[in-house]
C-alpha positions in Angstrom: 118.1 106.8 64.8 116.6 103.8 66.2 114.4 102.4 68.6 115.6 102.0 72.6 115.6 98.4 73.7 112.2 97.2 74.3 110.5 100.0 72.5 108.9 100.5 69.5 109.3 103.3 66.9 105.8 103.3 65.6 102.2 103.5 67.4 99.1 104.1 65.9 96.6 106.4 67.5 93.1 107.2 66.4 94.0 105.5 63.2 96.9 107.4 62.3 100.3 105.9 62.4 103.6 107.9 64.1 107.1 107.3 64.5 109.0 108.3 67.4 113.0 108.6 67.1 114.9 108.7 70.2 117.7 111.1 70.3 121.4 110.4 72.1 122.9 113.3 73.5 125.6 114.1 76.2 124.9 113.6 79.7 123.3 117.3 79.7 123.6 119.9 82.8 123.5 123.5 84.1 126.6 124.1 81.9 124.0 123.6 78.9 121.6 125.8 77.0 118.7 123.5 76.0 118.2 125.4 72.3 122.0 124.6 71.8 121.2 120.8 72.5 118.2 120.7 70.8 120.0 122.5 67.6 123.0 120.3 68.1 121.1 116.9 68.2 117.7 117.3 66.6 117.9 119.8 64.0 119.6 118.1 61.4 117.4 115.2 61.7 114.1 117.0 61.6 111.9 117.3 58.5 109.1 119.3 57.6 106.0 118.4 59.7 107.8 116.8 62.5 107.8 117.5 66.2 110.6 117.7 68.9 109.8 116.3 72.1 112.4 116.6 75.3 112.2 115.2 78.5 111.3 117.4 81.5 114.2 116.3 83.5 116.6 117.3 80.8 115.1 120.7 80.4 115.1 121.1 84.6 119.0 120.2 84.7 119.6 122.9 82.4 118.0 125.4 84.9 119.9 124.5 87.9 116.8 122.7 89.0 118.8 119.6 89.9 119.7 119.5 93.4 122.3 117.0 95.3 120.7 114.7 97.9 123.0 116.0 100.4 122.0 119.7 100.1 118.3 118.7 101.1 117.4 118.5 104.8 114.3 117.1 105.2 111.7 118.4 107.9 109.9 115.8 110.5 106.9 116.3 108.1 108.7 115.2 105.0 110.1 112.3 106.7 106.3 111.1 108.1 104.5 111.8 104.7 106.6 109.9 102.2 105.9 106.6 104.6 102.5 107.0 102.8 103.3 107.1 99.5 102.9 104.2 97.0 106.3 103.2 95.8 106.3 102.6 92.4 108.6 100.2 90.3 108.5 102.9 87.6 110.3 105.6 89.9 110.8 107.0 93.3 108.2 110.0 93.0 107.8 111.3 96.3 108.5 108.1 98.3 112.0 109.1 99.8 112.2 112.0 102.5 114.4 114.4 99.8 111.5 114.5 97.5 108.8 114.9 99.7 110.7 117.7 101.0 111.1 119.4 97.4 107.6 118.7 97.0 106.5 121.1 100.0 108.6 123.6 99.2 107.6 123.6 95.7 103.9 123.5 96.3 103.1 124.6 100.1 102.5 122.5 102.7 99.0 123.4 103.1 98.8 122.0 99.9 100.6 118.9 100.3 98.9 118.5 103.5 95.3 118.6 102.0 96.6 116.2 98.7 97.6 113.8 101.2 94.4 113.7 103.4 92.2 113.7 100.0 94.4 110.7 98.9 93.7 108.7 102.3 90.1 109.2 102.2 90.2 108.2 98.5 92.0 104.9 99.2 89.2 104.3 101.5 87.1 104.1 98.3 89.6 102.4 96.5 90.8 105.5 94.3 94.4 106.2 93.6 96.0 109.1 92.0 94.1 111.7 93.9 97.2 113.2 95.7 98.7 114.2 92.4 95.4 115.6 90.9 95.7 117.9 93.8 99.1 118.6 94.4 99.6 119.2 90.5 102.1 118.8 87.9 105.0 120.5 90.4 104.8 117.8 92.5 104.4 114.9 89.8 107.4 116.1 88.3 109.8 115.8 91.0 112.2 112.9 90.2 114.5 111.0 92.6 117.4 109.1 92.1 117.3 105.5 91.2 120.0 103.0 90.5 119.8 103.3 87.0 120.2 106.8 86.6 123.0 108.4 84.5 125.6 109.8 87.0 125.8 112.0 87.9 121.5 112.3 88.4 121.8 109.1 90.6 122.8 111.2 93.6 120.5 114.1 92.8 116.8 115.2 93.2 115.1 117.0 89.9 112.1 119.5 90.1 110.1 119.9 87.3 111.2 122.7 84.8 110.3 126.4 85.0 107.9 128.1 82.3 108.0 124.9 79.8 105.6 126.7 77.4 108.3 129.5 76.8 111.0 127.0 76.8 109.5 125.3 74.4 108.5 128.2 71.9 112.3 129.4 72.4 113.6 125.8 71.0 111.1 126.7 68.3 112.4 130.0 67.4 115.9 128.2 67.6 115.3 125.2 65.4 112.2 126.2 63.5 110.0 123.2 64.4 107.2 122.7 67.2 108.6 121.3 70.3 107.1 119.9 73.5 108.2 119.6 76.8 107.0 116.2 78.0 106.7 114.2 81.6 106.4 110.6 80.3 107.5 107.7 82.1 106.4 103.7 82.3 103.3 104.6 84.1 101.6 107.7 82.5 102.6 110.8 81.3 101.4 114.4 80.3 102.8 117.4 78.2 104.0 120.3 80.4 105.0 122.8 77.6 103.8 123.2 74.1 105.4 125.9 71.8 102.0 126.3 70.1 98.8 126.7 72.1 97.1 124.7 69.2 99.2 121.7 69.4 96.7 118.8 70.8 98.5 117.9 74.2 96.1 114.8 74.9 96.9 113.7 71.6 100.7 113.6 71.9 100.4 112.2 75.1 98.8 109.2 74.0 101.3 109.3 71.2 104.3 109.1 73.7 102.4 106.7 76.3 104.6 103.9 76.0 107.6 106.2 76.7 110.0 105.7 73.7 112.6 107.5 75.4 113.1 105.3 78.1 113.8 106.0 82.0 116.9 104.4 82.6 120.6 104.7 81.1 119.6 105.0 77.4 120.7 108.5 77.5 118.0 109.8 74.9 116.4 112.8 76.8 114.6 113.9 73.2 113.1 112.6 70.2 111.3 113.2 67.2 107.6 112.7 66.6 106.8 112.1 62.8 103.5 111.3 61.4 103.7 108.4 58.7 
């Protein structure tokens, strides 16, 4: 196992050094069981004290939460709201009608409109990020297709995973190691699911803050955290 291009294997957080080993897999689809994938690719490399972390997109794809773009018919409100979304260089987010439509379906129209209103007010005072603070992880976890996305997902919208804590617990039961379901990109990130409620999500979000898995064509949707 080696670091992805332009990424580092090690990071120091609070005076402790951690290694983050990315794991290459096949292209995971809804034909896969995420527990089988973790067992096949990660278990043999893990040592006592290790944690497995898996991207939320990988988990969602096994749950049939990846939707072809052509199957999404955005309503006029989605086409309007997406025009006001900041277009980050790190991902599509809700800046296209199809992802905004799915945010409206996942979170509810009232919540998205309220988040958009508060975001507009916040921008008047130079504050960003208010939209996702209010809309929540369901909206934040929605991924749209990018040119660098691995096929067939370069033509899909992928929603956040369902029941990430339960998924993480089921993977731990299979492989015997604590597991995190993570939403990390080159801008920020969070821990969506954990196999143990006692794990420090804030700590591990910082351990992974430089996105060691990458977010383009690396095909490494999971990795191992090892304290040095």
